N, C-alpha and C positions, 0 to 999 in steps of 0.2 A: 643357438647357431647364428653366426654372423650373416648378415645379408650381403649377397654378392650382386653388385651392379653390373649389368651387361650392356655394352654399347653396340648398337648395330651400325654397321657401315654399309651405306647404300652402294650398290654396284655403279661404276662410273659410266652409266649408259650414254649420257650426252658426250662425255669425253671420248668414248668409243666411237660414237657417230662421227665426230670430227676427224678422228684418226682414220677411220674407214673411208671417209669421203676424200680426204686429201691423198691418201695412199692410192685410191682408185684412180684419181685424176693423173697421178704420176705413172702408175702401172699401165693404164690404158693408152698412155701417150697424149692425153688431152693437154697435159703440161709436160713439156720436154725438159730433159736435164738442163739445169741452169736457168730455167724460166722462173719469173717471179710468181709467187703464189698470190691468191686473193689476200687483201689486207686483213689483219686481225679483226678490225672493226666489221668488215663485211662478213667474215666467218662467224663472229659473235652474234650479229643480227640474224644471219641465216639459221643458226642452230639455237638461238635464244640461250646463250651460255654467258657466264661471267668471265671477266678477264683472267681470273684464277684458273677456271676450267680450261680456257683456251690455252693458257701457258702450259698447263700440264699435258694437254694433247700435243702441243708442239714439241715439248720436251721428249715425249715418247717417239715422235717422228724423227727427231734429231738423233736420239739414242739408237734407233733402228737403221739410221743411215739414209733415210728418204729425203730429209730436209736439212738445209743449212740456214743459219741466221746471221745476217750481216749488219748487226747493230741497228742503227736508225735507217739504214738503206732499205731494209725489207727482209722478207723471208723467201727463200728460193728452193726449188727442187734441186737435190744434190746432183752434181755432175756425174757421179758414178753410183747410182742407186743400187742397193743390194740385189734386187730382183734381176739385174742384168750383169752384175759384176762380182757377186759373192758366192763362192762355191763351198760345198761340204764334202769332206772326206770321212767316210763312216767305217768304223771297225767294230766287229762283233765282240771283241775282247778288250779289257782294260790293259794299259801298258804294263802293269805289273802282273798280268795274268799268265797262267801256264801256257796258254796257246799263242801268246804274242811271239811272232816269228821274225827272223832277220828281214824277210821280205817286207813285212809291215813296218819294221823299224826304218828301212830305207824309204819306203813310201811316205811315211809321216815326215821324215827329214826333208824329202824333196818338196812336199806340200808347204812345210814351214819356210823353206828357202824361197819358194816361189811367192809366198804370201807377201814378202817384203817388196816384191816387184810389181804386185798388182794393186790397183787403186783401192779396192775394198778388202780383198784377201781371200784366204781359204780357212774355213772353220773346221777343226777336227772334233769328231764325236767318237768316243771310245766306250765300249761296253754296251753297244746298241744291239741288244738281243733280249728277247723275253726272259726275265729272271736274272739278268746280269747287272744292269744298272738302270733302274727305273727313272732316275733323275735325268740321265742322258737321253733315254728314250723320249721323255716328256719334253726336254729342251729341243731336240730335233723336230718333234711333232709340232711344237709351238712355232718354231722358226719357219717350217713349211707352211703352216696355216696362215701365218702373217706375211707370207711371200717375201721373206727375208733372204731367200736363197735363189740363185740363178740356175743351179744344177747340183746333182749329187753323184759322187763316185763312191761305190761300195767296194771295200777292200776284199770282200769275199761274196759268195752267192748269198743274196739276202732272203732266201726262201723262208727262214724262221719268221720273217716280218710280213708274210702273206696275210692280206686282209686288214693290215694296219694302215693308217693315214700316211705312214712313211713311204709306202709303195703305191697307195691309191690316190693321194692328193693330186688333182689334175694340174696340168700346165707346167710341170717341173721336169726338165730333162734329167735322165738318169743313165748311168752306165755302171756295170759291175764286173769285177774280176770273177767270172763264174764258169769259164770253160765252155766246151762245145755243147754240153748237155745241161744248159741252164734250166733252173726250175721255176723261173718267173718270166714275165714278159719284158723285163729290163734288158736292153741290149748288152751283150757280154763281150768281154775281152778275154781271149783264151791264150794263155802263155804256152807257146809251143804246140798249140793244137792238142791240149790235154796230154802232152808228153810225147806225141808221135814224132814231131820234128826234133825234139830233144834227143830221144833215143836213137832216131835214125842217124843224126849227126854224131852222137857219142859212139855208137857201135862202128860206124864207118871210120871214125878216127882211130879206134883201136885196131880194127882189121887192117887198115893201111899201115899200121906199125907191127904187123905180124901176129897180133893177138887173136886166139881162136877160142879160148876157154874164159868166157866173160861172166863175171859175177855181178850181182846187183844188190845194193843196200838201199832200201827205201823206207817209207814211214806209213803208219796205219791208214791215214786218211786217203792215201793215194795208191796203196798196195794193190788193190784189185785192178784198176785201169793200168797201172804200171806193169804188173805181171803179164797181163794180156798183150800189151803193146810190145814188151820186151820179148816175149815168146814168138810173136808174129815176126818181128824184125830179125831175130836169130834164124828162124825157119827160112825167111826170104834169102838169107845169106849162107844157108847150108851150114849153120853153126849148131853145135850140140847144146840142148837144154838139159840141165840137171837141177831138180828141185832144191837140193841143198846149197846150190850157188845163189839162191835168193833168200835174203834175210830182211826182217822188218825191225827197225829201231824206233824207239819212242823219242819224239821231239822234246818232251818234258824231261827225259832221262837220257841225254845223248851219250853219257859216259859208257853205256852198255854197247854202243857201236864198236868200241875197241874189242870187246869180247866176241861180238858177232863176226867181226872181220877176222880175228884170230881163229875162230872156228872154221870159217870158209877157207882160210889160207894156211891151215896147220901143216906141219911137216909130215912126211911119210905118205903123202897121197901120190898116186900115179898120175892123176889128172888134176893137179892143183891149178886153180885159176891163174891165168897170166894177165888178166885185165879186170878192172873193177869200175863199175859205174856207181857213184854215190848220188842218189837222186834228190837229196835234200841238204841244204847248206847247214842245218843244225848238226849234222852228223860228221862233217868233213874232218874236223880237228881230231876227234876221238877215233874215227876209222883209221886215219893216217897214223895215229899213235899205236894202234893195234898192229899195223904193218911193221912199224919200226920195232916193236917188241919182238917180232919174228925175224928181224934182220932183213926185211924186204924194203929196199930203198927205191922208190919211183925216180925215174922211169926205167932204171936198168933191170930190176927184178920183176917189177909189175908196173903196168901202165894204168894210170888212174884218170878218169874223167869225172869231175865233180860239179854238181849244180852250183851255180853262183848267181847272185844279183849284183849288178854293177851300179855305182863304183864300189869295188871290193875294198873293205877296210884294210888298212895296212897291216894290222895285227894278224888278220886272217891270211893274207898273202904271205906274210913272213913265217907263219906256222907251218905251211905246206907249200914251199916255193916251186917244187918240181912236179906238180900235177897240172893237168889241163883243166881250165875253168870254162864251163859252158853255161851261158845263161842269158840274162835280160838286162838291157839298159834301162834302169828305172826312170831317170829323167825323161828319156825319149818316150817311154811307155806312158808316163803320166801326162806328157804333152799330148799324146794320142787321145787319152781320155778327155782332156779339156777340149780338144778339137771335135770330138764326137758330141759333147754337150753343146758346143757352139753351133754345130750343124743342126741339132734338134731345135735349139733356141730360134734359129732362123727359119724354122718351119719345114726343113728338108729331112727326108728319111735317112737313116743310117743302117748299115748292115746289121742283120740279126746277131752275127758274131764277127768280131775282128780278131784275126789270129796274129800274134806277135812271134816272129821267128827268133830262135836262140842264136847267139853269136859266141864264138870263142874269144877269150880275152886276148888282146893284142900282145 
């Protein structure tokens, strides 16, 4: 049997000590952004390290964004260190995953657009959920531990991460799109107050146009709260509720929304719906195709209010131009999230829940 030679690599204990010390000076404010760091010679003497070890430590600090090197002039704290200027946007699903939604697509696009205007930027982490992408979970955990982030926005309720450093790491402002009944201590952003404001505006819009028999097409994850809210608002307006006027379509299989819509609006009914609320933008195109198959053209034959996130893609607007779009301005909503993080960073409290009101497209 051939002999295998194994080389042991010692952990970079002294290098870590230098990195931790300099990073602490910057994060604590002992060294302000743009200030000169102690000289390399002083740091080498303090930690009893070689110039090679010192260079590797400084390289790490530069890569992390805490330090800049100006040739022979010296080494300085970065003007925009990541613990004050670099944000994270965290998704539980990968971009190619079945759960990736139009809302997440617009949210990611807005973060990437804003990143070019920020001095350090916004980092996207996808698949951050136990069992989804362990590498991404580890990357976010490491960035939080190294204080490379000034705040975290979760694109959904982060309850699967309970007990992990991603939620427990102290000193990191956080906010989550989690609704009114959030399952963690992270301050939440509730779009439409968990549907209450959305349904109120949608139903009132249809009633104002003479519609009295209003159907609902929603999705599994929201069906319970949507049904409860829908029934409550119908009752408040003395409108009849019929169970068959509520159908649930799968986001991963939106084509079936056409069949469900045809089922609700089929010919020969004495009380065929005259209004439709589509509560998820995954289903809009196919639901409208189902209406067209029956020869029902909005808004003459049936009035439709469809959930939307703005800016609405041109293709989506062109596919169904005669329906009312009710939803949320994603750039403005993301700006609200960043404001909530900045408020926490400044040591001030933020509301437990911030409700974003829906708006009709202009």
